[in-house]
N, CA, C and O of each residue as an XYZ file, in Angstrom:
636
protein
N       0.742     46.119     87.897
C       1.384     45.740     89.133
C       0.630     44.671     89.906
O       1.061     44.270     90.987
N      -0.469     44.211     89.375
C      -1.281     43.204     90.056
C      -0.689     41.812     89.825
O      -0.175     41.523     88.744
N      -0.763     40.961     90.834
C      -0.249     39.601     90.694
C      -1.019     38.853     89.602
O      -2.153     39.194     89.267
N      -0.370     37.835     89.067
C      -1.013     37.018     88.027
C      -2.292     36.371     88.578
O      -3.301     36.282     87.877
N      -2.239     35.918     89.852
C      -3.420     35.295     90.465
C      -4.566     36.299     90.565
O      -5.713     35.952     90.286
N      -4.272     37.541     90.959
C      -5.322     38.560     91.038
C      -5.840     38.934     89.662
O      -7.029     39.212     89.505
N      -4.967     38.945     88.662
C      -5.415     39.217     87.293
C      -6.413     38.149     86.839
O      -7.441     38.462     86.239
N      -6.101     36.900     87.131
C      -6.994     35.798     86.761
C      -8.314     35.886     87.520
O      -9.382     35.656     86.953
N      -8.230     36.220     88.809
C      -9.435     36.359     89.626
C     -10.323     37.474     89.073
O     -11.538     37.308     88.963
N      -9.719     38.596     88.730
C     -10.473     39.710     88.150
C     -11.114     39.296     86.830
O     -12.275     39.619     86.576
N     -10.377     38.595     86.000
C     -10.907     38.136     84.713
C     -12.126     37.240     84.908
O     -13.094     37.330     84.153
N     -12.078     36.375     85.923
C     -13.189     35.461     86.193
C     -14.378     36.167     86.852
O     -15.530     35.838     86.568
N     -14.104     37.125     87.721
C     -15.164     37.748     88.526
C     -15.824     38.948     87.850
O     -17.004     39.207     88.083
N     -15.096     39.673     87.031
C     -15.620     40.909     86.440
C     -16.920     40.734     85.663
O     -17.789     41.602     85.746
N     -17.091     39.640     84.907
C     -18.348     39.504     84.158
C     -19.605     39.449     85.032
O     -20.718     39.567     84.519
N     -19.440     39.273     86.337
C     -20.593     39.220     87.245
C     -21.032     40.598     87.733
O     -21.958     40.702     88.537
N     -20.377     41.654     87.253
C     -20.632     42.979     87.819
C     -22.094     43.413     87.728
O     -22.560     44.146     88.600
N     -22.812     42.996     86.727
C     -24.214     43.408     86.557
C     -25.213     42.290     86.839
O     -26.365     42.384     86.415
N     -24.807     41.245     87.538
C     -25.699     40.124     87.832
C     -26.963     40.584     88.566
O     -28.015     39.959     88.434
N     -26.868     41.649     89.320
C     -28.023     42.164     90.049
C     -29.138     42.669     89.156
O     -30.258     42.877     89.624
N     -28.852     42.867     87.884
C     -29.905     43.308     86.962
C     -30.979     42.251     86.777
O     -32.052     42.553     86.255
N     -30.710     41.007     87.197
C     -31.761     39.995     87.135
C     -32.918     40.361     88.058
O     -34.027     39.857     87.881
N     -32.682     41.218     89.028
C     -33.716     41.649     89.961
C     -34.394     42.950     89.581
O     -35.172     43.492     90.366
N     -34.114     43.458     88.397
C     -34.711     44.713     87.929
C     -35.778     44.385     86.885
O     -35.540     43.604     85.964
N     -36.935     44.981     87.039
C     -38.053     44.724     86.121
C     -37.681     45.081     84.683
O     -36.984     46.064     84.431
N     -38.162     44.258     83.742
C     -37.858     44.466     82.330
C     -38.316     45.819     81.808
O     -37.671     46.386     80.926
N     -39.422     46.350     82.336
C     -39.887     47.645     81.829
C     -38.882     48.761     82.130
O     -38.885     49.790     81.455
N     -38.039     48.569     83.122
C     -36.971     49.525     83.417
C     -35.692     49.111     82.705
O     -35.050     49.922     82.040
N     -35.334     47.856     82.848
C     -34.088     47.349     82.288
C     -34.032     47.508     80.769
O     -32.974     47.812     80.220
N     -35.143     47.310     80.098
C     -35.181     47.339     78.636
C     -35.820     48.602     78.069
O     -36.115     48.663     76.876
N     -36.033     49.593     78.899
C     -36.675     50.822     78.434
C     -35.849     51.455     77.315
O     -34.643     51.642     77.472
N     -36.481     51.785     76.189
C     -35.728     52.333     75.062
C     -35.294     53.788     75.254
O     -34.402     54.257     74.547
N     -35.890     54.490     76.170
C     -35.529     55.890     76.399
C     -34.805     56.068     77.719
O     -34.446     55.105     78.397
N     -34.603     57.320     78.057
C     -33.912     57.682     79.295
C     -34.795     57.330     80.500
O     -36.013     57.503     80.458
N     -34.173     56.841     81.556
C     -34.909     56.527     82.783
C     -35.261     57.810     83.520
O     -34.462     58.745     83.577
N     -36.471     57.846     84.087
C     -36.822     58.993     84.933
C     -36.167     58.777     86.304
O     -35.642     57.695     86.565
N     -36.189     59.780     87.178
C     -35.503     59.645     88.468
C     -35.965     58.452     89.304
O     -35.142     57.816     89.963
N     -37.243     58.140     89.293
C     -37.752     57.001     90.051
C     -37.238     55.687     89.453
O     -36.833     54.787     90.189
N     -37.255     55.577     88.129
C     -36.746     54.383     87.467
C     -35.243     54.220     87.706
O     -34.756     53.108     87.912
N     -34.518     55.334     87.676
C     -33.085     55.268     87.909
C     -32.782     54.819     89.345
O     -31.815     54.094     89.577
N     -33.594     55.241     90.291
C     -33.421     54.798     91.682
C     -33.586     53.280     91.779
O     -32.855     52.616     92.513
N     -34.544     52.742     91.039
C     -34.731     51.290     91.009
C     -33.526     50.624     90.335
O     -33.006     49.628     90.838
N     -33.089     51.165     89.213
C     -31.953     50.590     88.481
C     -30.697     50.559     89.345
O     -29.929     49.599     89.288
N     -30.489     51.583     90.129
C     -29.303     51.634     90.987
C     -29.270     50.492     91.997
O     -28.203     50.165     92.516
N     -30.398     49.891     92.282
C     -30.450     48.786     93.237
C     -29.720     47.548     92.730
O     -29.421     46.646     93.513
N     -29.425     47.489     91.421
C     -28.768     46.293     90.883
C     -27.409     46.040     91.524
O     -26.980     44.890     91.618
N     -26.732     47.082     91.962
C     -25.424     46.897     92.592
C     -25.551     46.128     93.906
O     -24.786     45.199     94.163
N     -26.503     46.510     94.718
C     -26.704     45.834     95.996
C     -27.329     44.445     95.796
O     -26.986     43.503     96.510
N     -28.239     44.320     94.831
C     -28.837     43.011     94.538
C     -27.741     42.033     94.118
O     -27.719     40.892     94.580
N     -26.846     42.466     93.259
C     -25.745     41.609     92.832
C     -24.877     41.178     93.997
O     -24.490     40.014     94.098
N     -24.575     42.116     94.872
C     -23.791     41.784     96.064
C     -24.514     40.740     96.903
O     -23.908     39.765     97.345
N     -25.805     40.943     97.121
C     -26.585     40.013     97.944
C     -26.611     38.615     97.323
O     -26.550     37.617     98.040
N     -26.701     38.543     96.011
C     -26.729     37.248     95.327
C     -25.419     36.473     95.491
O     -25.432     35.248     95.611
N     -24.299     37.181     95.496
C     -22.997     36.529     95.444
C     -22.290     36.410     96.794
O     -21.412     35.563     96.964
N     -22.668     37.251     97.744
C     -21.952     37.265     99.021
C     -22.126     35.951     99.769
O     -23.078     35.205     99.539
N     -21.200     35.690    100.657
C     -21.322     34.536    101.531
C     -20.840     33.237    100.937
O     -20.828     32.214    101.623
N     -20.448     33.247     99.698
C     -19.942     32.024     99.075
C     -18.527     31.749     99.583
O     -17.799     32.671     99.952
N     -18.152     30.481     99.596
C     -16.770     30.131     99.930
C     -15.858     30.285     98.710
O     -14.636     30.210     98.835
N     -16.446     30.500     97.542
C     -15.682     30.674     96.312
C     -15.026     32.057     96.288
O     -15.696     33.078     96.444
N     -13.724     32.072     96.092
C     -13.003     33.345     95.988
C     -13.505     34.150     94.791
O     -13.578     35.377     94.856
N     -13.847     33.473     93.710
C     -14.358     34.155     92.516
C     -15.698     34.824     92.806
O     -15.909     35.975     92.424
N     -16.597     34.120     93.474
C     -17.892     34.723     93.797
C     -17.761     35.832     94.826
O     -18.509     36.808     94.775
N     -16.826     35.702     95.757
C     -16.581     36.784     96.717
C     -16.089     38.042     95.990
O     -16.538     39.154     96.269
N     -15.166     37.840     95.062
C     -14.680     38.974     94.267
C     -15.810     39.547     93.418
O     -15.938     40.765     93.291
N     -16.626     38.674     92.839
C     -17.772     39.132     92.050
C     -18.738     39.951     92.878
O     -19.286     40.941     92.394
N     -18.955     39.550     94.126
C     -19.843     40.304     95.022
C     -19.296     41.703     95.261
O     -20.038     42.682     95.180
N     -18.012     41.805     95.553
C     -17.402     43.118     95.797
C     -17.460     43.994     94.547
O     -17.728     45.192     94.636
N     -17.210     43.397     93.392
C     -17.268     44.151     92.134
C     -18.694     44.606     91.859
O     -18.917     45.760     91.493
N     -19.664     43.705     92.034
C     -21.069     44.070     91.800
C     -21.467     45.266     92.653
O     -22.119     46.191     92.170
N     -21.072     45.245     93.923
C     -21.446     46.331     94.824
C     -20.695     47.626     94.500
O     -21.257     48.712     94.635
N     -19.446     47.523     94.079
C     -18.620     48.720     93.986
C     -18.381     49.323     92.623
O     -17.734     50.366     92.532
N     -18.874     48.716     91.555
C     -18.494     49.208     90.229
C     -19.166     50.524     89.827
O     -18.814     51.099     88.796
N     -20.122     51.008     90.617
C     -20.710     52.327     90.350
C     -20.304     53.374     91.390
O     -20.820     54.492     91.396
N     -19.374     52.996     92.265
C     -18.796     53.993     93.159
C     -17.891     54.890     92.330
O     -17.366     54.467     91.301
N     -17.708     56.121     92.775
C     -16.868     57.066     92.037
C     -15.726     57.546     92.925
O     -15.877     57.689     94.139
N     -14.605     57.787     92.305
C     -13.384     58.197     92.989
C     -13.635     59.374     93.941
O     -13.041     59.434     95.018
N     -14.509     60.306     93.553
C     -14.767     61.494     94.381
C     -15.842     61.271     95.444
O     -16.168     62.196     96.187
N     -16.395     60.063     95.527
C     -17.394     59.746     96.546
C     -18.828     59.989     96.129
O     -19.734     59.810     96.942
N     -19.065     60.387     94.897
C     -20.423     60.724     94.452
C     -21.176     59.539     93.843
O     -22.287     59.708     93.341
N     -20.587     58.350     93.881
C     -21.226     57.183     93.284
C     -22.186     56.491     94.230
O     -22.549     57.023     95.278
N     -22.587     55.294     93.837
C     -23.525     54.505     94.641
C     -23.082     53.052     94.644
O     -22.327     52.650     93.758
N     -23.518     52.256     95.596
C     -24.587     52.484     96.570
C     -24.128     53.102     97.891
O     -24.965     53.597     98.645
N     -22.826     53.091     98.197
C     -22.362     53.518     99.521
C     -21.657     54.864     99.533
O     -21.304     55.353    100.606
N     -21.441     55.474     98.382
C     -20.726     56.745     98.348
C     -19.275     56.606     98.775
O     -18.703     57.524     99.361
N     -18.675     55.446     98.477
C     -17.264     55.249     98.812
C     -16.406     56.201     97.991
O     -16.802     56.660     96.920
N     -15.221     56.486     98.522
C     -14.333     57.457     97.880
C     -12.922     56.906     97.796
O     -12.463     56.204     98.698
N     -12.236     57.227     96.708
C     -10.822     56.914     96.560
C     -10.517     55.445     96.761
O     -11.212     54.569     96.247
N      -9.461     55.194     97.520
C      -9.001     53.829     97.707
C      -9.876     53.011     98.649
O      -9.598     51.835     98.882
N     -10.934     53.618     99.196
C     -11.928     52.833     99.940
C     -12.740     51.953     98.991
O     -13.349     50.968     99.411
N     -12.743     52.312     97.726
C     -13.405     51.493     96.707
C     -12.452     50.338     96.371
O     -11.287     50.582     96.057
N     -12.920     49.102     96.431
C     -12.032     47.976     96.111
C     -11.401     48.138     94.722
O     -12.056     48.592     93.783
N     -10.139     47.765     94.606
C      -9.409     47.938     93.346
C     -10.099     47.243     92.180
O     -10.152     47.798     91.082
N     -10.627     46.044     92.394
C     -11.319     45.372     91.294
C     -12.504     46.209     90.806
O     -12.758     46.281     89.603
N     -13.223     46.834     91.724
C     -14.364     47.678     91.347
C     -13.903     48.908     90.584
O     -14.566     49.339     89.640
N     -12.774     49.475     90.983
C     -12.240     50.654     90.284
C     -11.841     50.306     88.861
O     -12.030     51.106     87.944
N     -11.293     49.121     88.676
C     -10.897     48.685     87.334
C     -12.128     48.409     86.481
O     -12.204     48.846     85.333
N     -13.081     47.690     87.037
C     -14.299     47.360     86.290
C     -15.075     48.632     85.952
O     -15.711     48.695     84.900
N     -15.039     49.639     86.813
C     -15.750     50.892     86.528
C     -15.281     51.498     85.207
O     -16.104     51.914     84.391
N     -13.981     51.550     84.992
C     -13.451     52.116     83.740
C     -13.848     51.240     82.562
O     -14.337     51.742     81.550
N     -13.639     49.937     82.688
C     -13.963     49.027     81.586
C     -15.449     49.048     81.248
O     -15.827     49.043     80.077
N     -16.296     49.073     82.289
C     -17.749     49.053     82.088
C     -18.230     50.319     81.398
O     -19.035     50.250     80.470
N     -17.749     51.468     81.838
C     -18.171     52.729     81.216
C     -17.685     52.789     79.775
O     -18.440     53.167     78.879
N     -16.429     52.418     79.548
C     -15.909     52.428     78.187
C     -16.734     51.512     77.287
O     -17.097     51.890     76.173
N     -17.026     50.316     77.770
C     -17.837     49.380     76.989
C     -19.234     49.932     76.733
O     -19.744     49.843     75.616
N     -19.847     50.496     77.756
C     -21.201     51.050     77.594
C     -21.217     52.190     76.576
O     -22.128     52.286     75.754
N     -20.208     53.047     76.640
C     -20.168     54.183     75.713
C     -19.953     53.737     74.268
O     -20.533     54.312     73.347
N     -19.130     52.725     74.071
C     -18.769     52.323     72.708
C     -19.670     51.228     72.143
O     -19.445     50.743     71.034
N     -20.675     50.846     72.898
C     -21.629     49.834     72.432
C     -22.979     50.482     72.152
O     -23.432     51.364     72.882
N     -23.603     50.023     71.083
C     -24.947     50.514     70.780
C     -25.930     49.891     71.757
O     -25.821     48.713     72.097
N     -26.879     50.680     72.200
C     -27.923     50.229     73.117
C     -29.268     50.631     72.525
O     -29.322     51.476     71.632
N     -30.368     50.027     73.018
C     -31.681     50.396     72.481
C     -31.977     51.892     72.629
O     -32.765     52.453     71.868
N     -31.349     52.519     73.597
C     -31.632     53.919     73.899
C     -30.551     54.887     73.415
O     -30.671     56.093     73.629
N     -29.474     54.368     72.751
C     -28.419     55.273     72.291
C     -27.544     54.613     71.232
O     -27.437     53.389     71.166
N     -26.933     55.434     70.422
C     -25.938     54.983     69.458
C     -24.593     54.826     70.173
O     -24.359     55.437     71.215
N     -23.727     54.009     69.605
C     -22.379     53.854     70.148
C     -21.579     55.133     69.931
O     -21.700     55.789     68.896
N     -20.772     55.471     70.908
C     -19.860     56.607     70.783
C     -18.630     56.170     69.995
O     -18.310     54.983     69.928
N     -17.957     57.131     69.407
C     -16.681     56.838     68.760
C     -15.654     56.510     69.842
O     -15.805     56.909     70.996
N     -14.616     55.783     69.458
C     -13.543     55.468     70.400
C     -12.913     56.742     70.950
O     -12.623     56.834     72.142
N     -12.707     57.714     70.084
C     -12.091     58.981     70.498
C     -12.943     59.692     71.553
O     -12.416     60.162     72.560
N     -14.248     59.771     71.327
C     -15.129     60.431     72.293
C     -15.171     59.666     73.619
O     -15.200     60.271     74.691
N     -15.175     58.337     73.537
C     -15.202     57.537     74.761
C     -13.912     57.710     75.560
O     -13.953     57.837     76.784
N     -12.776     57.717     74.880
C     -11.500     57.932     75.570
C     -11.466     59.321     76.193
O     -10.994     59.483     77.318
N     -11.959     60.319     75.477
C     -12.016     61.679     76.042
C     -12.865     61.700     77.309
O     -12.514     62.375     78.277
N     -13.970     60.972     77.312
C     -14.843     60.904     78.486
C     -14.110     60.249     79.657
O     -14.157     60.749     80.781
N     -13.441     59.144     79.393
C     -12.692     58.466     80.453
C     -11.594     59.383     80.992
O     -11.421     59.495     82.206
N     -10.859     60.032     80.103
C      -9.807     60.965     80.548
C     -10.394     62.087     81.391
O      -9.826     62.453     82.420
N     -11.527     62.635     80.963
C     -12.156     63.736     81.700
C     -12.635     63.280     83.073
O     -12.717     64.084     84.001
N     -12.956     61.977     83.209
C     -13.425     61.450     84.480
C     -12.320     61.054     85.439
O     -12.589     60.700     86.587
N     -11.082     61.110     84.980
C      -9.952     60.743     85.830
C      -9.854     61.713     87.004
O      -9.757     62.925     86.814
N      -9.880     61.173     88.207
C      -9.766     61.999     89.403
C     -11.097     62.401     90.004
O     -11.138     62.861     91.145
N     -12.185     62.242     89.269
C     -13.508     62.472     89.871
C     -14.353     61.210     89.767
O     -14.770     60.671     90.792
N     -14.615     60.730     88.571
C     -15.363     59.478     88.420
C     -14.435     58.274     88.636
O     -14.789     57.325     89.336
N     -13.257     58.325     88.032
C     -12.366     57.170     87.993
C     -11.065     57.403     88.753
O     -10.597     58.532     88.901
N     -10.498     56.296     89.230
C      -9.170     56.291     89.841
C      -8.160     56.711     88.768
O      -8.074     56.062     87.725
N      -7.399     57.777     89.001
C      -6.438     58.223     87.986
C      -5.410     57.156     87.599
O      -4.994     57.097     86.442
N      -5.002     56.320     88.542
C      -4.031     55.266     88.219
C      -4.652     54.210     87.297
O      -3.974     53.667     86.425
N      -5.922     53.927     87.492
C      -6.596     52.953     86.629
C      -6.762     53.527     85.225
O      -6.566     52.819     84.237
N      -7.119     54.803     85.133
C      -7.233     55.445     83.816
C      -5.885     55.423     83.109
O      -5.820     55.124     81.916
N      -4.817     55.731     83.821
C      -3.479     55.721     83.221
C      -3.125     54.318     82.721
O      -2.589     54.171     81.623
N      -3.418     53.295     83.514
C      -3.131     51.919     83.099
C      -3.961     51.541     81.877
O      -3.461     50.885     80.963
N      -5.226     51.952     81.858
C      -6.116     51.701     80.724
C      -5.530     52.315     79.449
O      -5.489     51.664     78.405
N      -5.089     53.539     79.537
C      -4.547     54.229     78.367
C      -3.182     53.671     77.965
O      -2.860     53.618     76.778
N      -2.385     53.256     78.941
C      -1.073     52.667     78.653
C      -1.198     51.342     77.905
O      -0.282     50.939     77.189
N      -2.321     50.676     78.073
C      -2.555     49.368     77.434
C      -3.537     49.494     76.272
O      -4.277     48.552     75.987
N      -3.555     50.624     75.610
C      -4.564     50.917     74.599
C      -4.650     49.838     73.511
O      -5.750     49.451     73.117
N      -3.520     49.357     73.030
C      -3.556     48.326     71.977
C      -4.229     47.055     72.494
O      -4.961     46.397     71.755
N      -3.985     46.708     73.755
C      -4.647     45.540     74.361
C      -6.148     45.792     74.494
O      -6.957     44.894     74.261
N      -6.512     47.007     74.867
C      -7.932     47.362     74.996
C      -8.632     47.159     73.656
O      -9.713     46.573     73.595
N      -8.017     47.640     72.599
C      -8.612     47.499     71.266
C      -8.729     46.029     70.852
O      -9.722     45.632     70.243
N      -7.725     45.234     71.179
C      -7.765     43.809     70.826
C      -8.873     43.089     71.605
O      -9.592     42.264     71.042
N      -9.005     43.397     72.881
C     -10.060     42.776     73.696
C     -11.425     43.218     73.199
O     -12.346     42.410     73.083
N     -11.549     44.499     72.907
C     -12.822     45.033     72.401
C     -13.219     44.329     71.112
O     -14.381     43.963     70.940
N     -12.270     44.138     70.206
C     -12.564     43.467     68.937
C     -12.952     42.013     69.162
O     -13.843     41.493     68.489
N     -12.294     41.364     70.096
C     -12.566     39.957     70.362
C     -13.963     39.744     70.917
O     -14.618     38.757     70.581
N     -14.428     40.657     71.763
C     -15.703     40.463     72.460
C     -16.810     41.405     71.991
O     -17.855     41.485     72.637
N     -16.611     42.101     70.913
C     -17.585     43.066     70.437
C     -18.912     42.383     70.103
O     -18.948     41.296     69.526
N     -20.007     43.059     70.487
C     -21.334     42.562     70.155
C     -21.505     42.527     68.653
O     -21.063     43.430     67.943
N     -22.150     41.478     68.177
C     -22.449     41.346     66.755
C     -23.949     41.506     66.581
O     -24.733     40.791     67.204
N     -24.346     42.447     65.731
C     -25.773     42.693     65.521
C     -26.352     41.751     64.521
O     -27.545     41.820     64.225
């Protein structure tokens, strides 16, 4: 239901969601194991750092990128960060990127974990509908499953 202009804006701005990680020390960012609570507190700062880097621009794309950077770790039930926003108080672009980012993270191999199967990742997203994720965004994600698979194949990391 999003306008074509907003779809294009989201496509351009979404890749900036983790730009704030440039401000996170490599020993945390590249740690091969699980982060301890102190390290995770530092890692969580990437959302606000990204917002600070992008805010204030006259560019609509950078403004959208700033909002996405700040909001993509907020959760539908209010338990996310950095502001604990809840429901529709979370910008729609951030709600959309949250689903895409988690799905991508789960299905991609990382230094600290193996990639999940598509089935397990979809089950996780479905289970998060209504608490972690906006239920309407999850429904749209699942309704466009063939498109999701095509995009995933097009941009999949090559080892």
